[in-house]
C-alpha positions, 0 to 999 in steps of 0.5 A, a space after each residue: 439567479 446564481 448557481 451553487 459553487 462546484 464541489 471540490 473533488 473529494 475522492 482521488 482514484 489514483 490514491 486507491 491504486 497506490 494504496 492497493 499496490 502498497 498493501 500487495 507489497 505487504 502481502 508479498 513480504 508476509 508470504 516470503 516471511 512465512 516461506 522462510 519460517 517454514 523452510 520453503 525456498 523463497 523465490 523473492 528472498 532478497 534485501 529489497 523484498 525484505 524492505 517491501 513490508 516496511 515501505 508498504 506499511 508506511 505508504 499505506 498508512 500515510 495515504 490513509 491518513 491523508 484520505 481521512 483528513 
């Protein structure tokens, strides 16, 4: 009697962590944007924080598309 073949792992937990970090980067970006709009001092208002939003969205949607397919 043969055993059924093992199923492939369908969930990669490490990708969840990367997606969470990219979503957190987008939240930081939005908080800093809101501070700038309200005229509050921005602690992290530097060029690399400004690019966090774009990079975070790109990584999040890229990994989401990978996970879905």
